[in-house]
N, C-alpha and C positions, 0 to 999 in steps of 0.2 A: 412467357416465361423471361423474365429480367435476367442482363448479366451480372454473373456473383456480383462482380467490384463495382457495380451501378447501382446496388441496394444503399442505401444513406444508411442504415445502422452496421453495413458491416465495416464498411469506411470508417465508422463511427468507435464502433468496436475495435479496429485497431489504433486509431487513436487514443484511444483512451489508455487499452493495455500500456500503450508509450509511454505517455504521460505520467500515468500511472504507477510505475515500476521504475523507472528511469530516473532515479535519485540522485543529486549529485553529490551526497556529503557521503554516499557508501564506500566512495574509497578511504575514508578518513573518520568512519563511523566510530570505529571505537575511543582513536586520539582525541576524537570531537568532544567525544562525552567527559573523559579523562582531561580536559585543557578548560573546559567550564569547573572544575573543582571536582568533578566527584570521584570518588576510591573504585578499585578494582570491586571491591565487596560491593557497593550499591550498583555497579554496572550488574554485576551478578543478580542482584536482588531485581532491577530493571526487567531484565532479559526473560527472568521467571516469569513477572508480571504480563509483560508484552506476548510469552507464548501459551499461558492459561488461559488470557481474554480471549484470544483466539479460538483455542477448545473451548472453553466455555458458549462462546457465541456464532460458533460454527454452526449447529443444528438451528436454535432460534431464528438467525438470519434466514436461513432458507424457510422457515414458517411462515416470517414476517413478508419474504418475498411474496408470498402467495397470497398474503392480505390488502397490502400495499403496491403490490406490482413492482416487479424489476428494476423499470425506469428509476422511480422515486428511489428504491433501496441504494443504487447506483448514485444517484445526486447525494441521499445521504451520505455515504462511502467516502465520496470525493469531498465534501460539507467538510465532514468531522477531518479529512486529510490538510484542510486548508487550516485548519483550529490547532490541528499537532503540530504543524510546521511551523505556525504563526507564534505561538507560545514560548517556544523554544529559538525565534530566531531574532526576537526584540527582548527578551529578557535580560534584563541587566546582571553581572555577575558582581551579588553582594553576598548573602546571606546562604551560605554553604546548603543547609538543610531548607532554605525555600526554593534554591536550586532544585535539588533533588523533587522534592515534592511537586514543582511543574515538571520535571522530566517523570515523575510520577505518573502523571497525568495525561503527558505525552504518548508513553507506554502503553498506556490501557485505550485510549484514542485510536493510537495506530492499529493495535489488535483490532480493536471495534471496526476500523474501516476496510481492514484486511478481511475481516471475518463477511461483513456486508458484500462486500466486492466478490469473493469467492461463488462462482458459478454463475450468476445472476449475470454476469458480462458476457458470457458466454451463451449462454442460453437463450438470450432476448438475440443474439448473434444467431443464434443455431434457428432458431423461431422464425428471426424475419428471411433467412435463409429459404424454409422449408415452404414458407408460403409464400415468396416471391418468386423462387430462384429455384435451382436445382442440389439437395443433399449432399447428392455424390460430390461435390465442390467441396466440402468443411474442409478436407483434408488441405486440398488449394489455399482454405483461408488460412487455415492455421499454419500452414509453410510459408507465406508470405509475412504473417505476424509475425512469427519466429526470425526473418528478417531484419523488419524494422526494428522488434526492440532490441535486437543483436545491435542493430547500428546506434539506436539510444540509449545503450550500457557503454558502447567504448565511445562515445561522445560524455557523454554524464561522468563517467569514470575519469578519464582525461583532463576533460576541464573541471571536475569537480578538485579532483587534486591537484592540478595547477594554479588555482586560484587560492588555494589554501597556505600556499608557500608568499610570506610577503617578499622573500628575497625576489625570486623569479618574478613576478609583477613588476616588482622597481626595474629588471632588465631589461623587462618588455616594455615597460614605460620609457624605458631611455631609448630602445630602439628607435621609438616614435619622437624623441625629443623632449618628452615631456618626464620633470625632474618631480616623481611623486614617492613619498615614503610611506611605506605601508607597516604597520605592527600588526602580530600575532592575533592581537586582542581584536582588530578591525578584519582581517582577511579571514579568522574562523569562521565568522560567518556568512559569509560568499556563498558557499556551496549551500546554505540553508533558503539564503534567499534565492537562488537559481532554484533550486526545488520548490518554495512556496509559488513563485510563477508556473514553474509547470501544474501543482498544484491547483491554480485559479483556472488554467488550460484544460482540466479534466476535467473539472466542474461545468465549464462552458459545453464540452463535447456530450457530458451526461444530460444537460438539460436540452442539446437537439438531439437525442434519442428517442426514439418510438416504440412503445411495449406492443409488442406483435398482436392482434386480437383474433385469440384460437377461438373463440366461442360465443359470441352474441346473444344468443336466444338461451342464458343461463340467466333464471330468477335469483332475486335477491336471497330467498334461503335457500338456493346451489350452490352460493359462494361459498369460500372458505369462511368461516366464523375463527373469529379471534379465540374465544375458549376453545373450540376444535384445534386451532394450529397451537395451542399453548399445550391443548392435552396429546398431541404427538411430542411435543416437544420433552414433554415430560416422561414419555413411555420412551421417545429414544434414548433417554439420558439415563434411566432406570435400567435401559436392557445393556447400554455399555457396562454398566457398574458391576452387572448381574453375569456380565460373558468375561469371562476371565483374558480370552483370548482379545477381545478387542479393547480391553482395560489395557495390558499387558502394551498392546502397540502402542496407544496413546502415551501411556508412561514411558516407554522405552524412548519415545520421539520426543516427548520435551525433555528426559534426560541426555539424547546424544544431542539433543542441538544444545542446552545449556553448557556442557564440556565442550564443543566444539568453539561456541562463542567464548568460551573463559581462555582458549588455548589463542584465537586470534586476538584476542584482547592482549594478553601476554607479549604475542609475538610482534605487535602492534609498536611495544616500545623499540624494536629493532629495527622496524621498518622506517621507525620517526628520525 
């Protein structure tokens, strides 16, 4: 039996969660969108699309994990993350309609990445622990994960907010003897650039993961098939629609999320 944190997938799982979730633009999320020229109404639409994408892609992503494997699904999620951050990091501030279209793509890709990563990361870590270590240590793994994620959030939130402010950056550079002038047009992209670097780190982390082999004696006919997975996805979707309680919970979650984001958007103007 291998010590828990000597299992490569456990260490990579913790690193992935930190890289994937610690986004430097979170403290200036709403301000960033509005500074790109989007309106509050457009911001609301974008977040509704993001939430809807996650809901619609959650079940298919689980079926896809059974077909292509959890590692490949995580590699796909981090690849999508690189694209979604990259397109808004380097987009020129020109036509407002074009900017909205690019951010719409960003929100769809972000929702797909969230859905693809959801569950697959914990599953690959738990199965690795069950295969090589002691599953009773899973609680300890989650405890360590929470600590590292908290540190990652603190660093990302603090640094992300700091590099967004051109005046603060000029003062910091002045302390070290550099007379550099920054504009808001320039610094507003710094949190995105830093998140883009984290996306690359998350991608590299998933490439180093290994899918635990659960049963090497399964024949090709016994392995999950695409049509079977699609039928399962459709069956789950129909069950949600026909089950008032489940359908109500999902709709309530989307509505609650939308209201909270609108409140945060409006209050961000005061924080500015």
